[in-house]
C-alpha positions as CSV (number, residue, x, y, z in Angstrom):
1,M,23.8,-1.6,-36.3
2,I,21.1,-1.9,-33.6
3,R,18.9,-5.2,-33.9
4,I,15.4,-5.2,-32.6
5,N,13.8,-8.1,-31.5
6,L,10.4,-7.8,-32.6
7,D,9.0,-10.5,-30.4
8,K,10.0,-8.6,-27.5
9,T,8.1,-5.0,-28.4
10,P,5.2,-4.3,-26.1
11,L,2.8,-4.3,-28.6
12,L,3.6,-7.4,-30.3
13,K,4.1,-9.3,-26.9
14,R,0.4,-7.8,-26.1
15,A,-0.9,-9.1,-29.2
16,A,0.6,-12.5,-28.7
17,Q,-0.9,-12.8,-25.1
18,R,-4.2,-11.8,-26.4
19,A,-4.1,-14.3,-29.3
20,A,-3.0,-17.2,-26.4
21,Y,-5.9,-16.2,-24.3
22,A,-8.4,-16.5,-27.3
23,A,-6.9,-20.1,-28.1
24,N,-7.6,-21.4,-24.6
25,P,-9.0,-18.9,-22.4
26,V,-9.7,-21.7,-19.5
27,L,-6.1,-22.2,-19.1
28,Q,-5.1,-18.6,-19.0
29,K,-7.7,-18.0,-16.5
30,E,-6.1,-20.6,-14.4
31,R,-2.6,-19.3,-14.9
32,T,-3.8,-15.9,-13.8
33,R,-5.6,-17.2,-10.9
34,R,-2.2,-18.9,-9.5
35,W,-0.1,-15.6,-10.4
36,L,-2.0,-13.1,-8.9
37,P,-1.5,-13.8,-5.4
38,R,2.2,-13.9,-5.8
39,A,2.4,-10.9,-7.9
40,E,0.3,-9.0,-5.4
41,T,2.8,-10.1,-2.5
42,R,5.9,-8.9,-4.7
43,V,4.6,-5.7,-5.5
44,R,3.4,-5.3,-1.9
45,D,6.8,-6.1,-0.6
46,G,8.7,-4.1,-3.1
47,R,6.6,-0.9,-2.4
48,L,7.1,-1.3,1.4
49,R,11.0,-1.6,0.7
50,R,11.2,1.1,-1.9
51,V,9.1,3.9,0.0
52,F,9.8,2.8,3.7
53,G,12.7,0.6,3.6
54,I,10.8,-2.2,5.3
55,S,10.1,-5.5,4.2
56,A,6.3,-7.2,4.2
57,E,7.5,-9.1,7.1
58,E,8.5,-6.3,9.0
59,Y,5.0,-4.4,8.4
60,D,3.3,-7.7,9.4
61,R,5.3,-7.8,12.6
62,M,4.3,-4.3,13.2
63,H,0.6,-4.9,12.5
64,A,0.6,-8.0,14.8
65,A,2.3,-5.8,17.8
66,Q,-0.6,-3.4,17.3
67,N,-3.1,-6.0,17.2
68,G,-4.2,-4.9,13.9
69,L,-5.2,-1.5,15.4
70,C,-4.5,2.1,14.4
71,A,-1.7,3.7,17.0
72,I,-4.0,6.7,17.5
73,C,-7.5,6.0,17.7
74,G,-7.3,2.0,18.5
75,N,-9.6,1.1,15.5
76,P,-8.9,-1.2,12.9
77,E,-9.0,0.1,9.2
78,T,-12.4,0.1,7.9
79,L,-11.9,1.6,4.2
80,I,-12.4,-1.0,1.3
81,V,-11.2,-0.5,-1.8
82,R,-11.8,-2.8,-4.8
83,G,-13.4,-5.2,-2.5
84,K,-10.5,-5.5,-0.3
85,L,-10.0,-4.0,3.5
86,R,-7.3,-1.5,3.0
87,R,-4.2,-1.7,5.3
88,L,-3.2,0.2,7.9
89,A,-0.8,3.0,6.5
90,V,2.9,3.1,7.7
91,D,3.2,6.6,9.5
92,H,6.9,8.1,9.3
93,D,8.5,11.3,9.6
94,H,9.0,12.9,6.5
95,G,12.3,14.7,7.4
96,T,14.2,11.7,9.1
97,R,12.3,9.0,7.2
98,K,12.0,7.2,10.6
99,I,9.0,4.7,11.0
100,R,6.7,5.5,13.8
101,R,3.8,3.1,13.7
102,L,0.8,2.1,11.6
103,L,-2.4,4.2,11.5
104,C,-5.8,4.3,9.9
105,L,-6.4,6.3,7.0
106,G,-8.3,8.9,8.9
107,C,-5.5,9.3,11.5
108,N,-2.9,9.4,8.9
109,T,-4.4,12.0,6.8
110,G,-5.2,13.8,9.8
111,L,-1.9,14.3,10.9
112,G,-0.9,15.2,7.2
113,K,-3.4,17.9,7.5
114,F,-1.7,19.4,10.3
115,R,1.7,19.2,8.5
116,H,3.0,16.6,11.3
117,D,3.5,19.7,13.6
118,P,2.9,19.0,17.4
119,A,2.3,22.5,18.1
120,L,-0.5,22.7,15.5
121,L,-2.0,19.8,17.0
122,R,-1.6,21.0,20.3
123,T,-3.4,24.3,19.4
124,A,-6.2,22.5,17.4
125,A,-6.6,20.4,20.7
126,A,-7.1,23.5,22.9
127,Y,-9.5,24.9,20.5
128,I,-11.6,21.8,20.6
129,E,-11.4,21.8,24.4
130,Q,-12.3,25.4,24.5
131,E,-15.3,25.2,22.2
132,S,-16.9,22.1,24.0
């Protein structure tokens, strides 16, 4: 026989959280204020490890080595998402998964549009030079 702990089901857990918040919203807001920065750090570190195989500390070292600037255009990231400055993207070889450097959104998506193909990029550069 399978026993289900009803206190652990998502709907009941969420209902209990709402009741606790309604009972003391000031306390709950303070807990969230203290919890959120730690949660953001854990989520960031987990994503970097899962997707790229590096830690947040390794990313931060790369960022410092590049002085917070894009490896291609030499500019800092300027895109603001939900009131926060977006971080530089981790550029990597999709075949070997080897990490190259950090790029701004424009340069990173630009490489993606050219399918990370150096020959295609050279052709585009020749086209621009010819048309100028």
